[in-house]
N, C-alpha and C positions, 0 to 999 in steps of 0.2 A: 448598500454600498459601503466599502471601507472608507474610513477617514484617516488618512495618513498625513502627518504624524499624529499618533494617539497621545496618551498622557505625557505631560511635560517632564519626563524623567531624563536627566542628563547623565549618561553613563560613559565613563572614560573608555576610549577605544581599546586599551589593553585589557579591560575587564570584560570585553564582549564575549570571548570564547567561554569564560566561566559562566556568564549570564545565559548564553545559549544552551548550556548543559543544565543549569539550575532551574530555568523557567519551566513550569509545568506545561506539558503539551500532549497532544494526541497524535498517534500515527495511524493513518486511515488508508494507507495503500502499501501493504506489505504482504507478499506471497510467502506463506510459511515454508513451502518447499524451496523457495529461493533464499532461505536463511541457512541452508544446509552447507556447512563449511566442508572443505575437502577432508580435513582431519576426521570429522564425524562420519562422512561418507565411507572412508576407509575402515573406521571402527565398526560401523554397522555392517559393512560388507563382510568383515571378518566374523562378526557375531552371527550373521545369517548365512554364511557360506556362499556369498555371491561373488562371482568372478568379474572383476572390473577390467576394462580394456586399457587402463592406465597403470603403469608399473608402480607409481609412487604418488604421494600427495603433491610433490613438486611438479610432476608431469601433468597431473590433473589441473593444478592451478595455472600452469603455463598454457593450457588449452583455452583459458578464458580470454581469448582475443577475438571479440565478436565484430562482425562487419554490419550486422543488422539484427532485427528481432529473431528471424528464423535461425540464424547461426547460433544464437544464444539458446533458443528453445531446444535445439537438437541435443545440446550437452545437458541442459536442465532436465530433460526427460531421462537421460542416461543416469544422472545422479539420483533421481527419484527411485531407481530400480532397487536400491538397497532398503527401502522402507517396506517392511513386510508385516511387522507385528505391532500391537498396541504400544508396547514399550518404545519402539522406534519413533513413532509419532509423538509420544510424550517427550522423549529425549530431544528431538528436534525443536519442538515448541518451547521447552523449558530453557534450552540454550539461548534462544532468541529473547525470551522474557527476562532472563537475567541481564542481557544487554539493554533491554528496554528500561529496566529499573536504573541502570547505570547512566543512561542517556537522559534521564528526567522525564520519561514518558509516564503519564498517570493513567492513560487509557489507550488501548490499541484494538483495532478491528482487523483481525487476521483473515486474509483470503486463504482458502484451501481449495484444491482441485481434486475432487473425488474421482473423476474419470481417469486421471493419470494413474490411479491405483486400482480401481475396480476392473479396468480392462487388463490389468496384470493378474487378476484373480484375488486381489486383496479386498475383503468384504468392506462395505461402507461403514459398518458398525465399528470395525477395528480402527479405521481412520478417525472417525469423529470421537470415539471414546478416549483415544490417546490424547488428542488435541484438547478435549474438554477437561480432562484431568489436569493437564498443565495449566490451563486457564484458571481453573478453580484454585490450584495450589498458588498461582501468582497472586490471586486476590488475598488469600489468607497469609501467605508467608512474605510477600514482597510489597503488598499494598498497591499492586498494579491491577487496574481493571482491564479485562480482556474479553472480547467477544469474537465470534466466528461468522464469516460471510462465505457462503458456498459459491464458488465460481463455476460457470459452464465454459467448456473449451470451445471456442468459436470455430475452430477448424473441423470440428466434428458436426454431425447433423443436429437439427433441432429435435428429431425423434430421439436421439441419444440423450439430449438434455432433458427431455420430458421423462424418459426412463429413469434418469438419475434423480430427478425431482421425486418421482414415485418412491424410489429406494430411500430417499432422505426423509419422507414424511413421518415415519415412526419416531424420528429424532428431531422433529420440528422445533421442540423447545430448546434445542442445543445450539441453534444458529439463528442469527437475527436478520439475515438478509441474503440476497443473491447478487452475483456479479457476472461479468462477461470478460474473459481474458483469452490469452493465446494470440495466434497470428491475426492481425487486424486486416491486412491487405486482402481484398477479395471476399471478406466475410462481414458484410455490413450489419448493423444492429438489427435491421428489420427481419433478418433471417431467423431471429429468435422472438418474434412478436408474440406467438402463442404461449410459449413457456413463461415469458415475463408477465403476460396477462394473467396467467394462472397463479403466479407467485404474488402478484398484486392482490388477487382475490383472497389469498391466504394471509394477507397482512404483513408480508415480508418487506423489509427495506430493499430498495432497488438501486444498484449502481452499475456502471459499465465503463470499460476502457473505450475511449474514443478520442480521435484527434491526436494520436501519438505518431503513427505512420500513416494512418488513414486521414482523409480530408476533413475539413470543417463540417461538411455535410453529414458525416457520421455522428458528429456531436448533436446536430439538429435532430437527426433521426432517433438517436438515443433518448433525447428529451421528448420528442413528439410521438414516437411510436412505442418505445419501451417505457416511457414515463419515469425515467430514472431521477433520483433525488440528488445524486452527485455525479460528476464526470471524473473518471480516473484518467490522468494525464491532461488532455484538453489543450495542449500548448498550440495546436494549429488553429485554434479559434480565431487568432488574429488575422487569418486569411479572409474573414467575413466580418466587417465592421458592425453590421446589424446584429450578428450573433454575440459579439463582444458586449454591445449595449444591452442586449437581452440578459446575458449571464450576470452582468453587473446589477441591473435593475432587480432581478429576481434573487440575487444573493446566492446563486448556485455555486457550490464549492467545487474547485478543481484540485484534485490530489496530484500535485506535480512532483516528479521524481528526478531531481537535477542530475545526480551522478549517473543514473540509469540513462538519461537522455544523452549524456556525453558518450558513455560506453557503447550505446547502440547507434551512435552517429546521427541522432536526431538534430543535435548541434555539434559542431566540430570542437568547440572548447567552451568552458564555462562563461568566459567574457561575452560570448555570443548568445547566451541563453536569454529568453524573453521573459523570465520570471518577474524582473523589476518592472518591465513594461506592463505586464498583466496587473501587477499591484497598482501601478500609477493610473491604470484605466479603471480602477475601482473593483477589480474582480476578487472574489473570496478565495485566494490562493493559499494552499497549505504545502508544506515540504514533507516528503516521505522518502523511504529508502527502496521501495519496490522489491528487488531481489538482492539484498545487501551482500550475501556471500559471493555473488557473481559480479557485482557492479562497483566494488571497491569502497563500500562504507555503509555503516548503519546510520541512524538518524542524525546523531551529532556530527558525524563526518560530512553528511550532506549539508547541514547548516554551515559548518566551517567553510567548506569549499564554495558554497553559494555566496556567502557573505564576503569572502575574499575576492572571488571572481567578479562580483557585481557591485562591490563597494557599498554594501548595505549597512544600515546603522541600527541603533537600539529601537528606534521607532518602527522600523521594518520588523525587528525581532518580536516586538509586542504584537503587532498586527498578525504576523504569521502564527504565533502561538495561540492567540485568541481565536483566529479563524479556525484552527484545528479543533479547539475545544467546542466552539459553536457548531461546527459541521458534524460533530460526532453524533451517533444515534443513541444518546442517553437522555435522561429527563432534564428539563430546564433547571430543576432544583440542583441536580448534581453538577451541571455545567456552571451554574452560578457560584457554587462552592469552589470549583477549580479556578474560575476567573478571579475570585477574591484572592486565592493563593498566588495567582499570576501577578496581580496588582501589588501584593505584599513583597513578592520577589523583586520586582522592579524598583519598588520604594527602597528596599534594602540595598540594592546595588547603586542606586542614585545617591544614597546618603553619604 
């Protein structure tokens, strides 16, 4: 369980935005296709001779008025149509990784959706090689650690997911885990029990989107049937007090995406978000950007909006940053090094 407030650092309120950026943190819920900015969509469309149904960058950005998850997904898949070559996937990931560096992210675990691309005829190899090259370059040039988590699209069949897993196996060493994303309503976690069991046998880390638009029961099923290690979103866990207690006792991380939740009408406004409630109940909450090009902000913007809307303080900042580092899929030794950096950053700001 979290113990808030953590270290006795006193940080002036006006220093909080700078602290939120400077503190080392991990981003654990970020769809790389969701970082595709309209400007890059148009540049890649031109490079690849793809005809878009929007006349300009402005017209495309104006279409980002979503009423729910599905209305977002419709435009998300249209945007992905410009990704055809290895260089496209590299350019997309590199643009995000530069922002990650700027936002104080020391480690990121990027979701990618191969089925979005393979069903358009783009080979799996093209997708993963472009993304891997960007991750490797981020480590050497930016000092940002980056790993890949392959997601299955839940609106497609489990057979399709199993086929995708087989395609991915020759590149098993290039991704650290699997996830489950896309439309949650009507697609419960248990639909993917067999493919997750197979991934578990392969020693892959397991995560799944649950409890964003779907009910608390989907979180329970993701834990009990898929045996996931983290819950992506999970904000609807509060509908089941026994589940909240279980998540707190087991230290199961929730990768919460505040701006995404507002944009997709999970909450009407930030002041109504339950992130502070979740923290107060001892849950291992992390802040993430989800699909930042579409939802109005990368990680630092999510922190700023959340802290302003919920009146959070430096103690919450420390807890959230530390949670993200502890919940990442890296070695305990690497985590310990980042947590030392975190303590040093807070000590510097408190001085």
